C-alpha positions as CSV (number, residue, x, y, z in Angstrom):
1,M,0.1,0.1,0.0
2,A,1.0,3.6,-0.2
3,S,3.5,4.7,2.5
4,E,2.1,6.3,5.6
5,D,3.1,9.7,6.6
6,S,3.0,10.1,10.4
7,T,1.5,13.6,10.0
8,A,-1.2,13.1,7.6
9,P,-4.3,10.6,8.2
10,A,-4.3,7.4,6.0
11,V,-6.5,7.4,2.9
12,F,-8.1,4.5,1.6
13,D,-8.3,5.6,-2.2
14,T,-8.5,4.0,-5.5
15,D,-4.6,2.7,-5.7
16,A,-4.9,1.6,-2.0
17,A,-8.0,-0.5,-2.8
18,N,-6.5,-2.0,-6.0
19,C,-3.2,-2.7,-4.1
20,L,-5.2,-4.6,-1.5
21,T,-7.3,-6.4,-4.1
22,K,-4.1,-7.8,-5.8
23,E,-2.8,-8.8,-2.4
24,L,-5.6,-10.7,-1.4
25,R,-6.3,-12.1,-4.9
26,S,-2.6,-13.3,-4.7
27,T,-2.9,-14.8,-1.2
28,F,-6.2,-16.7,-2.2
29,L,-4.5,-18.3,-5.2
30,A,-1.4,-19.3,-3.4
31,G,-3.6,-21.6,-1.2
32,K,-2.9,-19.4,2.0
33,T,-6.4,-19.2,3.0
34,K,-7.7,-20.3,6.3
35,S,-9.0,-23.9,7.1
36,Y,-12.7,-25.0,7.4
37,E,-11.8,-26.0,11.1
38,W,-10.6,-22.4,11.6
39,R,-13.6,-20.8,10.1
40,S,-16.0,-22.7,12.1
41,S,-14.2,-22.1,15.3
42,Q,-14.4,-18.4,14.6
43,L,-18.0,-18.6,13.9
44,K,-19.0,-20.4,17.0
45,S,-16.8,-17.9,19.0
46,L,-18.9,-15.2,17.5
47,L,-22.0,-16.6,18.3
48,K,-20.7,-17.2,21.8
49,M,-19.5,-13.4,21.9
50,L,-22.9,-12.2,20.8
51,D,-24.9,-14.5,23.5
52,D,-22.4,-13.1,26.2
53,S,-22.8,-9.6,25.1
54,E,-26.7,-9.6,24.4
55,K,-27.4,-7.1,27.2
56,Q,-24.6,-4.6,26.2
57,I,-25.4,-4.7,22.4
58,C,-29.1,-4.0,23.2
59,D,-28.0,-1.1,25.5
60,A,-25.6,0.4,23.0
61,L,-28.5,0.4,20.6
62,F,-30.9,2.0,22.9
63,S,-28.2,4.5,24.0
64,D,-27.2,5.4,20.1
65,L,-30.1,4.9,18.2
66,A,-33.0,4.8,20.7
67,K,-34.1,1.3,19.8
68,P,-35.9,-0.4,22.1
69,E,-34.6,-3.6,23.7
70,M,-37.1,-6.0,22.1
71,E,-36.7,-4.4,18.5
72,A,-33.1,-4.6,18.9
73,Y,-32.8,-8.1,20.0
74,I,-34.9,-9.4,17.3
75,H,-33.5,-7.1,14.4
76,E,-29.7,-7.0,15.5
77,I,-29.1,-10.3,17.5
78,C,-31.6,-12.9,15.9
79,S,-31.5,-12.2,12.8
């Protein structure tokens, strides 16, 4: 990617997107992707995190968007 200047904020422009896309495609074509088991484990961990953090997620949605708890649970957690 483009070199980063510590004084200027990083910009994700068309050139950076093209560079990242090339890098990701070459990684995929080289067979360096994660295994099925790793992906499955990550999804299970994500579900556990959602279950463990359900109340905090609903509270944040209420605080940020005034979304009622039941609506937040049905639309954001269950779906």
